Phi, psi and omega in degrees: 000317186292321178299318180285332172296317180296317181299312175306314177302311184297317182295326172298312171302324171297315177304318177294319182293326185291316178298320177298323176294316185290330175295319179299315174300323177294316174304317181290312178308318185284319172302313182296319173305307184295319178304317187287337172271002177087010185252139173229125186249134171223161172249129187282131179251138168217119180050042172079357178249141182292120183259306179204174178249120184253145168251124177244129174272116187294346181286342175285332181271010178250054185257357182277176187233134172254134178235158179264132188203165176284325177270165172260122187217137177237127178234112180051050176273124174266129179271102178249151164284159171308338180273358184091001183283127171285121180262312178222138184250133168062046178288140179219125177194155172234139171239124181264156176310130183084345182291132164274157183203137174235142176242116180226165179161176184285166176306135174078017182265357172113012183296308178286336174289334171295317184290324172301323168293317181293324177279000180065029172272338177239158183284148180267106180288319183216157171080194183231138181241115174258128177203165172300165172313142172309331183289337188254357177253126178218136175211160180251112183292166170300313180233139182299147172244000000 
């Protein structure tokens, strides 16, 4: 009897996990459908209270140009999040093959965002990004995609 009771408790936890997974899959499907349409909806937060919901058309953020080059070069690139938040304005730098470079700064200043734009995971809003072919470029992101 204690075994049967224990199995009921374990099954309840399994059902809760299954419900959580199905909810996440539903949310991912919803977000991917919106992204396919070019819309991103976010809730703006200020001091912990929900203020408003904004819709940003991601296609507006794709005015930059990607070029193939031996160097990694950012020319007048605005680092924007997919939601349209400006992190860095008009970034300019060049990294030549074999050159070492360190990118540092406080949390939320755009370090990882720079690599997301370089890896073409985020839209390039303005400017030009020159880089080697994606097959010759390798970096390890904070989070796997």
